[in-house]
C-alpha positions in Angstrom: 0.0 0.0 0.0 2.8 2.4 0.8 4.5 1.8 -2.5 1.2 2.4 -4.3 0.6 5.7 -2.5 4.2 6.7 -3.1 3.8 6.3 -6.8 0.4 7.9 -6.9 1.6 11.0 -5.0 4.6 11.7 -7.1 2.7 10.9 -10.3 0.0 13.4 -9.5 2.6 16.0 -8.5 4.5 15.6 -11.7 1.3 16.0 -13.8 0.1 19.0 -11.9 3.4 20.7 -12.7 2.4 20.7 -16.4 1.0 24.0 -17.7 -1.5 22.4 -19.9 -2.9 20.4 -17.0 -3.3 23.4 -14.9 -5.0 25.4 -17.6 -7.5 22.7 -18.6 -8.2 21.3 -15.1 -8.5 24.6 -13.2 -8.7 27.6 -15.5 -11.0 26.6 -18.4 -13.9 25.0 -16.3 -14.8 28.3 -14.6 -14.6 30.2 -17.9 -17.0 27.6 -19.4 -19.2 27.8 -16.3 -19.7 31.5 -17.0 -20.2 31.5 -20.8 -22.3 28.3 -21.1 -24.3 29.2 -17.9 -25.0 32.6 -19.2 -26.0 31.5 -22.8 -28.3 28.8 -21.6 -30.0 30.8 -18.8 -33.1 31.1 -20.9 -33.6 27.4 -21.9 -36.5 27.0 -19.5 -37.6 30.6 -19.6 -37.4 30.8 -15.8 -41.2 31.1 -15.4 -42.0 31.6 -11.8 -44.9 32.7 -9.7 -44.6 36.3 -10.9 -44.0 35.4 -14.6 -41.3 36.4 -17.1 -40.4 40.1 -17.0 -41.6 41.9 -20.1 -41.2 45.7 -20.8 -44.1 47.0 -22.8 -43.4 50.3 -24.5 -46.6 52.2 -25.5 -47.3 55.9 -25.7 -50.8 56.8 -24.3 -52.1 53.3 -24.6 -55.5 54.1 -23.2 -57.9 51.7 -21.5 -57.0 48.8 -23.7 -53.7 48.6 -21.7 -55.5 46.7 -19.0 -56.9 44.0 -21.3 -53.6 43.4 -23.1 -51.9 43.4 -19.7 -54.4 40.7 -18.5 -53.8 38.5 -21.4 -50.0 38.7 -21.3 -50.2 37.7 -17.6 -52.3 34.8 -18.6 -49.4 33.7 -20.8 -46.9 33.8 -17.9 -45.4 37.3 -18.5 -45.1 40.1 -15.9 -45.6 43.3 -18.0 -44.1 46.6 -17.0 -45.7 49.5 -19.0 -43.6 52.5 -20.0 -44.3 55.3 -22.5 -40.7 55.5 -23.5 -37.7 53.3 -22.8 -34.8 54.9 -21.0 -31.7 52.8 -20.2 -29.5 54.4 -17.6 -25.8 54.2 -18.2 -24.3 51.2 -16.5 -27.6 49.3 -16.3 -28.6 46.5 -18.6 -31.3 46.9 -21.1 -34.5 44.8 -20.6 -34.3 41.2 -21.6 -37.7 41.4 -23.4 -39.5 44.3 -24.9 -42.9 44.7 -26.7 -43.3 47.9 -28.5 -46.8 49.0 -29.4 -47.9 51.8 -31.6 -48.8 55.3 -30.1 -52.4 56.1 -29.2 -53.1 52.3 -29.0 -56.8 52.6 -27.9 -57.6 55.4 -30.3 -56.0 53.6 -33.3 -57.9 50.3 -32.6 -61.2 52.2 -32.1 -60.7 53.9 -35.4 -60.1 50.6 -37.1 -56.6 51.3 -38.0 -53.6 49.0 -38.0 -51.5 49.0 -34.8 -47.9 47.7 -35.1 -46.4 45.4 -32.4 -42.7 44.6 -32.3 -41.4 41.9 -29.9 -37.6 41.7 -29.1 -36.0 39.2 -26.8 -32.5 38.2 -25.8 -33.5 34.7 -24.9 -31.7 31.7 -26.5 -32.8 30.2 -29.7 -34.3 27.3 -27.8 -36.9 29.6 -26.1 -37.2 32.7 -28.4 -40.0 31.1 -30.5 -41.8 29.9 -27.4 -41.9 33.4 -26.0 -43.0 34.8 -29.4 -45.9 32.4 -29.5 -47.0 33.4 -26.0 -46.9 37.1 -26.8 -48.8 36.5 -30.0 -51.4 34.5 -28.1 -51.8 37.2 -25.5 -52.3 39.9 -28.2 -54.6 37.9 -30.3 -56.7 36.9 -27.3 -57.0 40.5 -26.3 -58.0 41.4 -29.9 -60.7 38.7 -29.8 -62.0 40.1 -26.5 -62.3 43.5 -28.2 -64.2 42.2 -31.2 -66.6 40.2 -28.9 -67.2 43.1 -26.6 -67.8 45.5 -29.4 -70.4 43.1 -30.9 -72.2 42.6 -27.6 -72.7 46.3 -26.7 -74.4 48.8 -28.9 -72.6 51.9 -27.7 -68.9 52.7 -28.1 -66.6 50.2 -26.5 -65.5 51.2 -23.0 -63.3 49.7 -20.3 -66.4 48.7 -18.4 -67.5 46.6 -21.3 -64.2 44.6 -21.3 -64.5 44.1 -17.5 -68.1 42.8 -17.9 -66.8 40.4 -20.7 -64.1 39.1 -18.5 -66.6 38.3 -15.8 -68.8 36.2 -18.2 -68.3 32.4 -17.6 -66.6 30.7 -20.5 -68.7 28.1 -22.3 -65.6 25.9 -22.9 -63.0 25.5 -20.2 -59.8 23.4 -20.3 -58.8 21.8 -17.1 -55.1 20.9 -17.2 -53.5 18.9 -14.3 -50.1 17.1 -14.1 -50.1 13.3 -14.5 -47.2 13.0 -12.1 -44.5 15.2 -10.4 -43.6 18.2 -12.7 -39.9 18.3 -13.4 -38.4 21.6 -14.7 -35.8 21.1 -17.3 -32.4 22.2 -15.8 -31.0 25.3 -17.4 -28.4 28.1 -17.0 -25.8 27.4 -14.3 -27.9 24.6 -12.9 -27.2 22.7 -16.1 -23.8 24.2 -17.1 -21.8 23.7 -13.9 -22.4 20.0 -13.4 -22.1 19.4 -17.2 -18.9 21.3 -17.6 -17.5 19.7 -14.4 -18.2 16.2 -15.7 -16.9 17.0 -19.2 -13.6 18.5 -18.2 -12.8 15.8 -15.7 -12.9 13.1 -18.4 -11.2 15.5 -20.9 -8.2 16.1 -18.7 -7.8 12.4 -17.7 -8.2 11.1 -21.3 -5.7 13.6 -22.6 -3.1 14.6 -20.0 -3.5 11.4 -18.0 -3.2 9.1 -21.1 -0.4 11.2 -22.8 1.8 11.2 -19.7 1.7 7.4 -19.5 2.7 7.2 -23.2 5.6 9.6 -22.6 6.8 7.7 -19.5 6.8 4.5 -21.5 8.7 6.0 -24.5 11.3 7.8 -22.2 11.9 4.6 -20.3 10.6 5.8 -17.0 8.3 2.8 -16.7 11.2 0.5 -17.2 13.0 2.2 -14.3 9.9 1.5 -12.1 10.0 -2.2 -13.3 13.6 -2.4 -11.9 12.6 -0.7 -8.7 11.3 -2.7 -5.7 7.8 -2.3 -6.8 5.4 -5.1 -7.9 3.5 -4.7 -11.2 0.3 -4.4 -9.1 1.8 -1.5 -7.1 2.8 0.3 -10.2 -0.6 -0.1 -11.9 -2.4 0.8 -8.8 -0.1 3.8 -8.2 -0.7 5.1 -11.8 -4.4 4.7 -11.3 -4.2 6.5 -7.9 -2.3 9.4 -9.4 -5.0 10.0 -12.0 -7.7 9.6 -9.3 -5.9 12.2 -7.2 -5.9 14.6 -10.1 -9.5 14.1 -10.8 -10.4 14.6 -7.1 -8.4 17.8 -6.8 -10.0 19.1 -10.1 -13.6 18.3 -8.9 -12.9 19.8 -5.5 -11.7 23.1 -7.0 -14.7 23.1 -9.4 -17.1 22.6 -6.4 -15.5 25.5 -4.6 -15.7 27.8 -7.6 -19.2 26.8 -8.4 -20.4 27.3 -4.9 -18.6 30.6 -3.9 -18.2 32.3 -7.3 -21.4 31.3 -9.1 -23.5 30.6 -6.0 -24.4 27.1 -7.2 -27.0 25.3 -5.0 -26.1 21.6 -5.0 -29.4 20.4 -3.5 -30.4 19.0 -0.2 -28.1 15.9 -0.4 -24.6 17.3 -1.1 -22.9 14.2 0.4 -24.4 12.0 -2.3 -23.4 14.6 -4.9 -19.8 14.3 -3.7 -20.1 10.5 -3.8 -21.4 10.5 -7.4 -18.6 12.8 -8.4 -16.0 10.7 -6.6 -17.2 7.6 -8.4 -17.0 9.6 -11.6 -13.5 10.5 -10.8 -12.6 6.8 -10.4 -14.2 6.0 -13.8 -12.1 8.8 -15.5 -9.0 7.5 -13.8 -9.6 4.1 -15.2 -10.4 5.4 -18.7 -7.2 7.5 -18.7 -5.1 4.5 -17.7 -6.7 2.3 -20.3 -6.2 4.8 -23.1 -2.6 5.5 -22.0 -2.0 1.7 -22.2 -3.5 1.3 -25.6 -2.1 4.3 -27.4 1.3 4.0 -29.1 2.0 7.7 -29.5 1.2 10.9 -27.8 -0.7 12.1 -30.7 -2.9 9.0 -30.6 -3.5 9.5 -26.9 -4.4 13.2 -27.2 -6.5 12.9 -30.3 -8.5 9.9 -29.1 -8.9 11.6 -25.7 -10.4 14.8 -27.1 -12.7 13.0 -29.5 -13.9 10.5 -26.9 -14.4 13.1 -24.2 -16.3 15.5 -26.4 -18.4 12.7 -27.9 -19.4 11.4 -24.4 -20.1 15.0 -23.3 -22.4 15.8 -26.2 -24.2 12.5 -26.0 -24.4 12.3 -22.2 -26.1 15.8 -21.8 -23.1 17.8 -20.5 -23.5 20.5 -23.1 -27.3 20.9 -23.1 -30.3 19.5 -21.2 -30.9 16.0 -22.6 -34.6 16.7 -22.4 -34.3 19.2 -25.4 -32.5 16.7 -27.6 -34.2 14.2 -30.1 -35.4 10.9 -28.8 -32.6 8.9 -30.2 -30.1 11.0 -28.3 -32.0 10.5 -25.1 -31.8 6.8 -25.6 -28.1 6.9 -26.3 -27.6 8.9 -23.0 -28.9 6.0 -21.0 -25.9 3.8 -22.1 -23.1 6.4 -21.6 -21.0 7.0 -18.5 -21.5 10.7 -18.8 -25.2 10.1 -19.2 -25.3 8.1 -15.9 -23.4 10.8 -14.1 -25.5 13.7 -15.5 -28.7 11.8 -14.8 -27.6 11.2 -11.1 -26.5 14.9 -10.8 -29.8 16.3 -12.0 -31.8 13.9 -9.9 -30.0 15.2 -6.8 -29.6 18.8 -7.7 -32.6 19.7 -10.0 -35.2 17.2 -9.0 -34.2 16.6 -5.4 -35.1 12.9 -5.7 -33.0 11.7 -2.9 -29.9 9.4 -2.6 -31.8 6.2 -3.2 -32.8 7.4 -6.8 -29.1 7.4 -8.0 -28.3 3.9 -6.8 -28.6 2.4 -10.3 -26.3 5.1 -11.8 -23.7 4.5 -9.0 -23.8 0.7 -9.7 -23.3 1.2 -13.4 -20.4 3.6 -12.8 -18.7 1.4 -10.3 -19.0 -1.6 -12.6 -17.7 0.4 -15.6 -14.8 1.6 -13.4 -13.8 -1.9 -12.4 -14.0 -3.2 -15.9 -11.9 -0.4 -17.5 -9.4 -0.7 -14.6 -9.1 -4.5 -15.3 -8.6 -3.9 -19.0 -6.0 -1.2 -18.3 -4.1 -3.6 -16.0 -4.1 -6.4 -18.6 -2.8 -4.1 -21.3 -0.3 -2.2 -19.2 3.2 -2.4 -20.4 6.5 -1.1 -19.3 7.9 -0.6 -22.8 
């Protein structure tokens, strides 16, 4: 055991002295946390009890403002009406704006066309959904105006619309969930676990594998073979060194995610750490296996990048797996990254409890043992 720990400690120290390891293990993940988390913050729209903020710009809108406001709120918006948009220097412009023509009520009552322009900074995944909801709100308000105008002989007034709103609807749609509603993870809730999982396997499949190839080519492994270490000690030490790098990398990412990005890891943080520890073990086995199979540094690095990015994309590290095609969701169920991300979202986003991730942990442990056994079989000193 002491020999194994000695090899693991010095192996990890040597790898952590490499500039590329430091950059990709500790610098790039927070950068990706910020950019990916910011870009995907609108994937689920963030609809809450008060709705999605919407700035409505309308000069002298008249009494139709109340009806349009009502219908926009029915579609999960929280409208804020202003006659003119002023953006104070140093403050961000509104995320969503709806600009209506001036003298809205007078124009509608005169039968003239009123222009409506909707602008949003939401991602492409939700931009169309927001546009549909805005259109639905405006067209519903227009339908209310037409019906109220037909039902009352005199000129349309605000009281007519209030009376129309109080009339019971002949047709009503009753919607209720068939089970527990699960909100699709988005923003930093998706990005931080996903990027953490991706960069762990990326570093171990590139640096971890490449270093083993270099040691074999430079004869460093042959020196270990002549030292008073058994083959088992050497293999276990090399695995332990990669495991130590993964643990340090994950620990730093957890600290940055918690204190810099204010990530909330759910009510069962201990199980989150357990899942990530098992994931670190899998990555260590994968890096050791690739380093044992590759003949050159280029092979190790190229295969490592391709494998890590492929597993990240198919496993739901780059985007919520719920927004992908059905075939990709099926593939996620058979990938180690998919098992890890599924477990992370169950614990963080859905708060399902530790028992819910037992299947994923069993699969990861089994895969870790299998890859470690294959790596031990293919391990060569030269």
